[in-house]
Every structure is written in structure tokens, then in C-alpha cells.
FITOR-492617 format. One line per 4 residues: number of its first residue (from 1); their letters; for each residue x, y, z of C-alpha. Coordinates in pm, 1 decimal, decimal comma. Each point is the difference from the previous one (the first is absolute). Layout:
BEGIN
NUM) a) X:Y:Z | ...
//
This chain:
BEGIN
1) mrav) 3224,8:1722,1:4140,0 | -337,5:134,0:-113,7 | -305,3:-89,0:205,7 | -241,9:-236,3:-174,6
5) qkvr) -317,0:187,6:-89,0 | -331,1:-168,6:74,3 | -280,1:-20,7:-257,4 | -346,8:103,4:116,4
9) hrra) -318,5:-144,1:-151,3 | -292,0:241,5:-20,8 | -328,8:69,4:-174,9 | -150,4:320,8:-135,3
13) dvdg) -353,3:85,5:-110,4 | 15,0:164,6:-342,3 | -343,8:93,4:-132,2 | -151,3:-304,3:170,4
17) levf) 272,6:-239,1:-118,7 | 225,8:-165,0:254,2 | 358,6:41,2:-118,0 | 247,1:-224,7:177,3
21) frea) 355,9:128,8:7,0 | 343,5:-67,5:143,6 | 187,7:294,1:144,3 | 348,9:45,4:136,9
25) ghpg) 222,0:291,9:92,8 | -117,6:340,9:113,5 | -225,9:250,0:-182,4 | 267,5:269,8:25,6
29) qpav) 229,4:-197,8:-229,4 | -20,2:6,2:-383,2 | -298,6:-209,8:-105,8 | 29,0:-309,6:-219,0
33) lllh) -320,6:-140,1:-150,9 | 31,2:-367,2:-96,1 | -255,2:-109,4:-262,5 | -34,9:-371,8:-60,3
37) gfps) -112,8:-172,2:-318,3 | -218,7:-291,6:-104,6 | -83,2:-236,1:165,3 | 176,9:100,8:318,3
41) ssht) -28,3:252,1:282,2 | 214,6:194,2:245,3 | 126,7:-343,7:107,3 | 246,1:47,3:-288,9
45) frev) 183,9:267,2:198,8 | 23,9:-173,6:336,6 | 378,3:-49,1:-19,1 | 104,6:340,4:-137,9
49) mptl) -201,8:221,6:233,2 | 218,1:-29,9:314,5 | 312,9:106,3:-192,2 | -177,3:290,1:-171,4
53) adva) -160,3:115,5:324,2 | 341,2:94,5:133,2 | -4,3:303,5:-232,7 | -361,6:32,7:-116,8
57) yvia) -365,9:-9,6:96,7 | -104,0:-310,8:-192,4 | -361,7:-69,5:-96,5 | -117,3:-312,4:-183,9
61) pdlp) -377,0:-15,7:-56,6 | -195,5:-292,3:-137,5 | -188,0:135,1:-300,7 | -379,3:-48,8:7,6
65) gfgm) -73,3:-353,6:-115,5 | 338,9:-127,3:119,5 | 145,4:-141,6:317,9 | -175,8:98,5:319,3
69) sssp) -174,7:308,5:-139,0 | -369,5:8,2:-86,4 | -97,0:-191,7:-312,0 | -317,8:159,7:-135,2
73) tveq) -155,6:-147,4:-311,8 | 25,5:167,8:-340,0 | -353,6:130,5:54,7 | 112,5:169,1:322,8
77) ydyt) 337,5:139,8:-104,9 | 146,4:124,4:-328,0 | 304,8:-221,2:-51,2 | 215,5:226,9:-210,9
81) fenl) 354,6:105,7:74,9 | -106,0:362,6:2,3 | -265,0:-69,2:262,4 | 245,3:-202,9:207,0
85) shti) 235,2:297,3:-14,0 | -270,9:229,3:134,6 | -61,5:-240,4:288,8 | 372,3:-12,0:78,2
89) grfl) 25,2:377,6:-36,7 | -271,1:49,2:261,7 | 171,1:-260,7:218,0 | 325,8:199,5:-17,8
93) dqlg) -186,8:317,2:88,0 | -140,5:-170,3:310,6 | 354,2:-85,3:108,4 | 116,9:356,0:-66,7
97) vgrf) 250,0:-107,5:-267,4 | 106,3:281,9:-230,8 | 300,7:-91,6:-213,8 | 106,2:-360,9:-38,3
101) fvyl) 211,7:-253,4:-181,5 | -207,5:-265,1:-175,3 | 76,6:-364,8:-69,5 | -163,2:-120,1:-323,1
105) hdfg) -52,5:-372,4:-49,7 | -223,1:-165,2:-260,0 | -360,8:127,7:49,6 | 134,7:248,3:253,7
109) apvg) 176,0:185,5:-283,4 | -320,9:132,8:-164,8 | -126,0:108,9:342,9 | 325,7:177,2:81,8
113) yhla) 26,2:167,7:-338,7 | -349,6:143,5:40,0 | 113,8:150,8:330,5 | 320,1:130,8:-158,3
117) trap) -152,9:156,8:-311,2 | -282,7:155,7:202,3 | 237,6:163,9:249,6 | 357,8:-32,9:-127,6
121) drvr) 147,4:229,2:264,4 | -103,0:-245,1:273,0 | 221,7:-280,3:-133,1 | 358,5:7,6:126,4
125) glvv) 109,7:-299,4:-206,6 | -97,9:-332,1:-154,4 | 103,1:-350,8:95,5 | -108,1:-214,9:-293,4
129) qsgn) -6,0:-377,8:33,8 | -164,2:-176,0:-292,5 | -225,0:301,0:-44,9 | -63,1:64,8:-367,5
133) ahed) -32,5:343,4:-161,9 | 123,4:-67,4:-356,3 | -81,4:-236,8:-282,7 | 349,0:-149,2:35,0
137) glgg) -98,4:-213,2:297,3 | -313,6:-143,3:-158,8 | 140,3:-286,9:-203,4 | -173,9:-277,6:-188,5
141) qwdg) -147,4:-136,6:321,9 | -243,4:293,4:-18,4 | -128,5:-76,3:-351,7 | -313,7:-169,8:131,5
145) aray) -70,2:292,7:230,9 | 47,5:248,1:-283,7 | -240,0:-198,7:-216,3 | -261,2:-3,9:276,8
149) wadp) 35,4:372,6:70,9 | -50,0:75,2:-368,9 | -302,1:-233,9:-24,8 | -134,6:-86,2:349,3
153) tddr) -232,7:-282,8:-101,3 | -74,5:-326,3:178,1 | 196,2:-187,7:-265,9 | 305,1:219,3:55,6
157) rael) -34,0:-42,6:376,0 | -9,4:-377,6:-40,7 | 336,8:18,6:-177,1 | 169,1:174,2:295,8
161) pgwl) 231,8:-198,7:228,1 | -168,3:-127,4:314,9 | 177,2:220,4:251,3 | -300,6:48,0:231,0
165) tfag) 51,4:-345,1:150,5 | 210,9:-143,2:280,0 | 258,8:-120,0:-254,9 | 1,9:340,5:-167,6
169) trdq) 49,4:170,3:334,9 | 294,5:-226,3:81,0 | 149,2:66,8:-342,8 | 22,4:371,4:75,5
173) yvag) 274,4:-96,3:243,0 | 178,7:-289,6:-166,4 | -77,0:-0,8:-375,3 | 315,2:2,5:-208,4
177) lper) 230,9:-64,7:294,0 | 269,4:-267,8:5,0 | -35,4:-252,9:282,6 | 275,6:161,6:207,0
181) lrtl) -217,8:313,1:27,9 | -336,7:-173,0:33,0 | 112,8:-158,9:324,6 | 66,4:345,6:149,6
185) hape) -367,7:98,7:-22,9 | -210,0:-68,2:307,9 | -335,0:-145,8:-115,8 | -205,6:178,7:264,0
189) swhl) 16,2:315,1:-215,5 | -212,8:-139,0:-282,6 | -219,4:-196,4:237,9 | -81,2:325,4:182,4
193) dwer) -64,2:178,9:-329,0 | -233,3:-271,0:-126,7 | -191,0:-15,7:328,6 | -70,6:374,3:-20,2
197) mgrp) -92,4:-22,8:-369,3 | -263,6:-256,9:96,6 | -218,7:264,8:160,6 | -340,5:42,6:-170,8
201) gnld) 29,5:197,7:-321,9 | 374,5:48,3:24,6 | 91,5:-179,5:-322,7 | -231,6:239,1:-186,8
205) aqfa) 177,6:290,7:167,7 | 340,1:-134,2:-103,4 | -116,0:-46,9:-358,6 | -134,4:356,2:-3,1
209) lfgd) 344,6:127,2:93,1 | 156,7:-214,2:-272,4 | -238,6:163,9:-247,0 | 91,0:344,1:130,2
213) yanh) 369,5:-71,2:-58,9 | -75,7:93,0:-360,5 | -67,6:352,8:125,2 | 332,9:-0,2:183,3
217) rarf) 168,5:-97,0:-326,4 | -184,9:284,0:-174,5 | 154,6:239,7:254,5 | 359,7:-86,0:-91,2
221) geia) 28,2:327,6:-190,9 | -120,9:198,8:300,7 | 241,0:-188,5:225,0 | 284,6:69,8:-245,7
225) ayhr) -82,0:370,7:24,2 | 8,7:-24,3:380,6 | 342,1:-165,0:-16,9 | 128,7:256,7:-249,4
229) dhqp) -132,5:310,2:172,4 | 60,4:-91,7:365,3 | 291,8:-244,5:-17,5 | -64,7:-174,3:332,1
233) palv) 300,6:-187,8:136,3 | -55,1:-372,2:-41,0 | 129,0:-327,1:132,7 | -94,2:-284,7:-235,8
237) lwgr) 10,4:-357,9:129,3 | -72,0:-301,8:-219,6 | 16,7:-377,1:-10,3 | 153,7:-125,0:-323,3
241) hday) -233,1:-302,3:-1,7 | -317,8:209,5:29,0 | -255,8:-188,1:-209,7 | -237,2:296,6:-26,0
245) fdvd) 201,5:319,3:-53,3 | 303,4:-20,5:-227,0 | 333,5:128,2:122,1 | 5,9:229,9:-307,3
249) evla) -219,6:226,3:211,5 | 304,2:88,5:210,3 | 169,8:155,9:-302,5 | -317,3:193,6:-78,0
253) yhra) 20,1:161,6:343,7 | 368,4:66,4:-60,0 | -80,1:189,5:-320,1 | -276,7:199,6:168,5
257) ldrm) 162,4:108,3:325,8 | 321,4:189,5:65,2 | 36,0:-111,6:363,8 | -55,6:-372,3:-12,4
261) dahi) 181,7:-288,3:167,8 | -85,5:-355,1:-109,8 | 68,7:-341,4:151,8 | -91,8:-328,4:-169,3
265) ydag) -4,4:-313,6:212,2 | -6,5:-374,5:-58,4 | -365,7:-5,4:101,8 | -358,0:6,7:-124,0
269) hfll) -306,7:221,0:11,6 | -18,6:8,5:380,3 | 353,1:121,0:59,3 | -47,8:79,3:369,1
273) etha) -81,1:-363,9:75,7 | 361,9:-92,3:-75,1 | 201,6:325,3:16,2 | -164,5:206,6:273,3
277) aeca) 321,2:77,2:188,5 | 184,6:122,6:-309,1 | -293,0:212,9:-116,4 | -66,7:145,3:345,4
281) tlmr) 359,7:119,4:24,4 | -21,2:166,6:-340,5 | -335,0:160,5:82,9 | 133,1:134,8:329,5
285) sfvl) 293,9:164,0:-179,1 | -232,2:135,2:-272,1 | -215,8:175,2:258,8 | 301,6:146,4:178,7
289) dnv) 148,1:125,1:-328,0 | -320,5:176,3:-109,7 | -133,7:184,5:303,5
//
């Protein structure tokens, strides 16, 4: 029987920002960088880290503006995915991480793809969970966002769904789910998220990142070239009830990558809230198969 690995909770100073992170395993093992999405934090990965740490050095930072990390205002910090990637890159350098696997979820995907396209030889493989890199995953639910990005006026903003609210935060977890799956979600997740989003200026920071998602979408061609030229091995995990990223995105990854394994679950956008054990086992095998 494998020993249960303990998760450590630490903080790092990165250019004056306090970056909170969870860490498990030993630095001599292959590194796995877990990047959370909106509106969550490294709390997302609490149940998969012990299993992964048996074979990997697992690092899950809270991005600036999220979780327990510093939350500077938009006047103090440039909330773009590229800038977040530079902060995380310097954080990895502090920890002495060279090559790594990267988990891409939601807003974590643009951050991770900046890291990957900037230094493709550092990335051992991709674990993609509701992390979009093709138009296929952006269905009609993104029409309002596309209209705002094309014409970012106050009127267009007023037409956007009200996701920067407590109800919108909860919906990230349970929107589109049948009742049998809603009852599997522990409510403390969205309560924690909303409490952290209530810090001064944080809603402006979150909206700035939403606006910058247009620039991530504009990079789909560059990401396609990265996939084509470097062919990173990939494990793609998806919830078939995801209300934000269509399951068609899974087939887009299948067309782009030669070494790709996909698993679609009876779940929603926050797959690890309901299927952590299954995903952790797959991720552990993926790391072992690609070192």
C-alpha cells in the first residue's frame, strides 16, 4: 500500500506579491503545475494532490487576485493572462522547477499556454480540463462576450450575464447540472470563492481578465502551431454538462494532437469536485507514462 502524501501550504514572495501555494511530493520528482480557473483557487486540487504526489512534485499556486494570494487592484497590477504567466514563471524559477507537466483549467489555460508557447521544451505534457484553445468549445453561450469584445461599450457590458455575483459564482459549479449531480457539490467551494472576490477592487480585476480572454482567443492560431510543431502528450478531462465550454472542444484537441487520451464524465465545469479520485488516478498514470 502506498503511503499517503501530505500537502504543505506555503507562501512565496514574487516581485512583492505574496503567492500562496499548495505543495506535495519531493522536488526531485517530475513536476506538475496545477493552474486553477475562475473563480476558484488551488482549493480545486485539494483531493488530487495526495495521489499525484506519490509520483510527482505537485505545485498548485493561487494566481494573483485569487484565493489566498495577494489581490492588488487593477492600478497596481496588470491583470492579463500574459502577465499572470510571467508571475507564475518567476514563481517556478524560485522553486527551481525546470520541466513540468501543466494542468489547464478555465482561466488557467491562457496562463499555461503562455508558459508553453514561450518555452515549449519545458512542458512535458498537458492535462486539459475545461481549458479552451479552439473555437469549437466557445458555443452560443459566448455570444454576449464576443459582442462585448468586439465593441466594449457600457451598453454591451450591461448586456452581459451577471456572473460577478454570489449567484454567478455558485453557477460556475452547478449551472446545467441535474439534481443528482448538484447534491454532490459542497457549497463551501463557492462561498470561499465569493469571500475572496469580495476584497477591495477584486471584481474589477476579474472583469479585466474576462476582457483579456479576447486576447487568448486571438492566440488560438499560435496555440495551434504549438500543438502542431511540438505535439505534447495530453490527457483531456471533461464534464459533459459543462455550461461554459462545449464538449466539442474535446474533439478539437483530438484533431490537433497525436498523443491524446480523453475522458468525458457525467459532471460539470468543476469536474474535480465530483470526480477527483477518477481524475487523480488517470493523472498519476499520465505522469508515469510520459517521464
